[in-house]
C-alpha positions in Angstrom: 184.9 -105.0 -47.3 184.4 -106.1 -43.7 182.6 -109.4 -43.0 178.8 -109.0 -43.2 176.8 -109.3 -39.9 174.7 -112.5 -39.7 171.1 -111.3 -38.8 168.5 -113.6 -37.4 164.9 -112.8 -36.7 163.2 -114.6 -33.8 159.4 -114.7 -33.9 156.7 -116.7 -32.0 153.5 -115.8 -30.1 153.4 -114.5 -26.6 154.8 -116.9 -24.1 156.1 -119.4 -26.7 159.6 -119.4 -25.2 161.6 -116.9 -27.5 163.6 -115.4 -24.6 164.5 -118.9 -23.2 165.6 -120.0 -26.6 167.6 -116.8 -27.2 169.3 -117.2 -23.7 170.6 -120.7 -24.8 171.8 -119.4 -28.1 173.7 -116.6 -26.4 175.4 -119.1 -24.1 176.6 -121.0 -27.2 178.0 -117.7 -28.7 179.6 -116.5 -25.5 183.0 -116.0 -27.3 181.4 -114.0 -30.2 180.4 -110.4 -30.6 176.7 -110.6 -30.4 173.9 -107.9 -30.3 170.2 -108.2 -29.5 167.4 -106.0 -30.6 164.5 -106.8 -28.3 161.0 -105.6 -29.0 158.1 -105.7 -26.5 154.6 -104.3 -26.6 154.7 -102.9 -23.1 156.0 -99.5 -22.0 158.5 -101.4 -19.8 160.9 -104.0 -21.2 161.0 -107.2 -19.0 163.0 -109.7 -21.1 166.1 -107.5 -21.6 166.8 -108.0 -17.9 166.7 -111.7 -18.4 169.2 -112.0 -21.3 171.6 -109.3 -20.4 175.2 -110.4 -20.0 178.6 -108.9 -20.0 179.9 -107.9 -23.4 176.6 -108.2 -25.2 175.0 -105.2 -26.9 171.3 -104.7 -26.2 168.8 -102.3 -27.7 165.2 -102.4 -26.4 162.3 -101.1 -28.5 159.1 -101.0 -26.6 155.5 -99.7 -27.0 154.5 -101.7 -30.1 155.6 -103.9 -32.9 158.9 -103.1 -34.8 157.1 -104.1 -38.0 154.4 -101.4 -37.5 154.9 -97.9 -39.1 154.8 -96.5 -35.6 158.2 -98.0 -34.8 159.7 -98.1 -38.3 162.3 -95.4 -37.6 163.3 -96.9 -34.3 163.9 -100.3 -35.8 165.9 -99.1 -38.8 168.0 -96.9 -36.5 168.7 -99.8 -34.2 169.9 -102.0 -37.1 172.2 -99.2 -38.3 173.5 -98.6 -34.8 174.4 -102.3 -34.5 176.0 -102.3 -37.9 178.4 -99.6 -36.7 179.5 -101.7 -33.7 181.4 -104.4 -35.6 179.1 -107.3 -34.5 179.3 -110.9 -35.7 175.7 -111.7 -35.0 172.6 -109.7 -34.5 169.4 -111.3 -33.2 166.1 -109.5 -33.4 163.6 -110.8 -30.9 160.3 -109.4 -32.1 157.2 -109.0 -30.0 154.9 -112.0 -29.7 152.2 -110.0 -31.6 154.5 -109.0 -34.4 153.8 -109.9 -38.1 157.2 -109.9 -39.8 155.9 -110.0 -43.4 157.5 -106.7 -44.3 161.0 -107.2 -42.9 162.4 -106.8 -46.4 161.4 -103.1 -46.3 163.6 -102.5 -43.2 166.6 -104.3 -44.7 166.3 -102.3 -47.8 166.3 -99.1 -45.7 169.4 -100.2 -44.0 171.0 -101.1 -47.3 170.4 -97.5 -48.6 171.9 -96.0 -45.4 174.8 -98.3 -44.8 175.3 -100.6 -47.8 175.3 -104.4 -47.8 176.3 -104.8 -44.1 173.8 -107.6 -43.1 173.7 -111.2 -44.2 170.0 -111.9 -43.4 170.1 -115.5 -42.3 166.5 -116.3 -41.7 163.5 -116.1 -39.4 163.2 -118.7 -36.6 159.6 -119.2 -35.3 159.1 -120.6 -31.8 155.8 -122.5 -31.6 154.2 -123.1 -28.2 153.6 -126.9 -28.1 151.1 -126.5 -25.3 149.0 -123.6 -26.5 149.5 -123.5 -30.3 146.5 -125.4 -31.5 144.2 -123.1 -29.4 145.9 -120.0 -30.7 146.4 -120.6 -34.4 142.7 -120.5 -35.5 141.9 -117.5 -33.4 144.9 -115.2 -33.7 146.0 -114.2 -37.2 149.5 -113.3 -36.0 150.3 -116.9 -35.2 149.7 -118.0 -38.8 151.6 -115.0 -40.2 154.7 -115.7 -38.1 154.7 -119.4 -39.3 154.2 -118.4 -43.0 157.3 -116.2 -43.0 159.6 -118.5 -41.1 162.6 -120.5 -42.2 163.0 -122.8 -39.1 160.2 -123.8 -36.7 161.1 -124.8 -33.1 158.3 -126.5 -31.2 158.8 -125.6 -27.6 157.6 -127.4 -24.4 157.4 -130.8 -26.1 157.9 -132.4 -22.7 154.5 -131.0 -21.6 152.5 -132.6 -24.4 151.8 -136.2 -25.6 152.8 -137.8 -28.9 149.3 -137.3 -30.5 149.2 -133.6 -29.7 152.8 -133.2 -31.0 151.7 -134.9 -34.2 148.7 -132.5 -34.6 150.9 -129.5 -34.0 153.3 -130.7 -36.7 150.4 -131.3 -39.1 149.0 -127.8 -38.6 152.4 -126.2 -39.1 152.8 -128.1 -42.4 149.4 -126.8 -43.5 150.7 -123.2 -43.1 154.3 -123.7 -44.3 154.9 -126.8 -46.3 158.7 -126.3 -46.7 160.0 -125.1 -43.4 162.2 -127.4 -41.3 160.7 -128.4 -37.9 162.7 -129.2 -34.8 161.7 -129.8 -31.2 162.8 -128.2 -28.0 162.8 -128.7 -24.2 163.6 -125.6 -22.0 164.8 -123.7 -25.1 167.4 -126.3 -25.9 167.6 -128.0 -29.4 169.9 -130.7 -30.7 170.5 -128.7 -33.9 173.1 -126.2 -34.9 171.1 -123.8 -37.0 174.0 -121.3 -37.1 175.8 -123.6 -39.5 172.8 -124.2 -41.8 171.6 -122.1 -44.8 168.1 -121.6 -43.6 167.1 -119.5 -46.6 168.5 -121.7 -49.4 164.9 -122.0 -50.8 164.6 -118.2 -51.0 163.8 -115.8 -48.2 160.4 -114.3 -47.4 159.4 -111.0 -46.0 158.1 -108.8 -48.8 154.3 -108.5 -48.0 152.5 -105.8 -46.1 152.3 -106.4 -42.4 149.0 -106.7 -40.4 150.6 -104.7 -37.6 149.1 -101.1 -37.7 148.8 -98.3 -35.0 145.1 -98.9 -35.1 145.2 -102.6 -34.0 147.9 -102.3 -31.5 146.8 -104.2 -28.3 146.3 -102.3 -25.0 149.3 -102.9 -22.7 149.0 -102.1 -19.0 151.8 -101.9 -16.4 150.9 -102.7 -12.8 153.3 -101.5 -10.1 153.2 -102.4 -6.4 155.4 -101.2 -3.4 154.5 -103.9 -1.0 155.2 -107.6 -0.5 152.6 -110.4 -0.8 152.4 -114.2 -0.7 152.7 -116.3 -3.9 149.2 -117.7 -3.1 147.6 -114.3 -3.2 149.4 -113.2 -6.4 148.3 -116.5 -8.0 144.7 -115.9 -6.9 144.8 -112.4 -8.5 146.4 -113.7 -11.7 143.8 -116.5 -12.0 141.1 -113.9 -12.1 142.5 -111.7 -14.8 144.5 -114.2 -17.0 141.5 -115.3 -19.2 141.3 -111.7 -20.6 145.1 -111.3 -21.0 147.3 -112.5 -23.9 150.3 -112.5 -21.6 151.4 -111.3 -18.1 155.0 -111.1 -17.1 157.3 -109.2 -14.8 159.3 -109.3 -11.5 157.5 -109.4 -8.2 158.7 -109.2 -4.6 157.0 -112.1 -2.7 157.4 -113.4 0.8 160.1 -115.9 -0.4 162.0 -113.1 -2.3 162.0 -111.7 -5.8 160.3 -113.8 -8.5 160.1 -113.7 -12.2 156.4 -114.2 -13.0 155.2 -115.6 -16.3 151.6 -116.2 -17.3 150.7 -117.9 -20.6 147.3 -119.3 -21.2 146.2 -121.0 -17.9 149.7 -121.6 -16.7 151.3 -119.4 -14.0 155.0 -119.9 -13.5 157.4 -118.5 -10.9 161.2 -118.5 -10.8 163.5 -117.0 -8.2 165.5 -114.2 -9.7 168.3 -111.7 -8.8 166.5 -109.0 -10.8 165.4 -106.8 -7.9 163.7 -103.5 -8.6 162.6 -100.5 -6.6 159.1 -102.0 -6.8 157.2 -104.9 -8.2 156.1 -104.6 -11.8 153.9 -106.7 -14.1 153.2 -106.0 -17.8 149.7 -107.1 -18.9 148.8 -107.4 -22.6 145.0 -107.2 -22.7 142.7 -109.2 -25.0 139.8 -106.8 -24.3 141.5 -103.4 -24.5 141.0 -100.9 -21.7 138.0 -102.8 -20.5 140.5 -104.9 -18.4 141.4 -101.9 -16.2 138.4 -102.1 -13.9 138.6 -105.9 -13.5 142.3 -105.6 -12.5 141.5 -103.1 -9.8 138.5 -105.1 -8.6 140.5 -108.4 -8.4 143.4 -106.7 -6.6 141.0 -105.1 -4.1 139.3 -108.4 -3.5 142.4 -110.5 -3.1 145.1 -108.1 -1.6 143.4 -104.8 -0.6 146.5 -102.6 -0.8 146.9 -99.9 -3.5 148.4 -100.6 -6.9 149.3 -98.3 -9.7 148.2 -99.0 -13.2 149.4 -97.2 -16.3 
């Protein structure tokens, strides 16, 4: 029998740093045959453009959580497809709003279809050191991701003080008493998890998920044909960010194309070579479709040109 494919699940709330972490892992595995299944809530995948590299297999599954019944067939099909491509590693980057409690169901389905092709090697949860304490009591998904993880990586530790880091660790321990915890700056960790047996204490993932078609958050995609200043875009984002879980995309500004990332109160820009036919932002709403009118009003007030929202 051929070697089984090592399968890792990457979880973490919106903006915690999953894609940054995965980018660094992929650099370490540049000589290996690696595939990524990337899951985003929006109609448009943004992060796939960031991690794509030569020789890597990528499947994007958008419009919901892979752990919801609405995407069950897509996820199982993607796992089967990757098993047929003779990979050494498969990483599944789940949506920031994904509850992975039922991953066992999907692995069982693949087992029935393909046999024992995957060596499930654990769930790695990225915890946002800056925003975690404000999220965990309000958003059930954050706690569920921690509960079903085998390694926790606290990101952005350079942006918090020692006391806050201690509080973050204490809260993680309340939710998952056994999981190993490491720290990360810019997605880099001094720890080779690929050589560790993360699930030596038994693996989790056999409960019902809280992800359902009914509680799927509203995701909006804003497109714009023009070019504006960074100051104006920031002004617009500052108005709508309080009602958004996450905003991200690629935007053409006066200084060139930028990758835009909004998490909590923080708005980040990074120059990018990912140029598109038009600027595009994916907005995950906290307040459902009620965010549509404020988006149009804020854009009209700050910029004035026409945008499209779908």
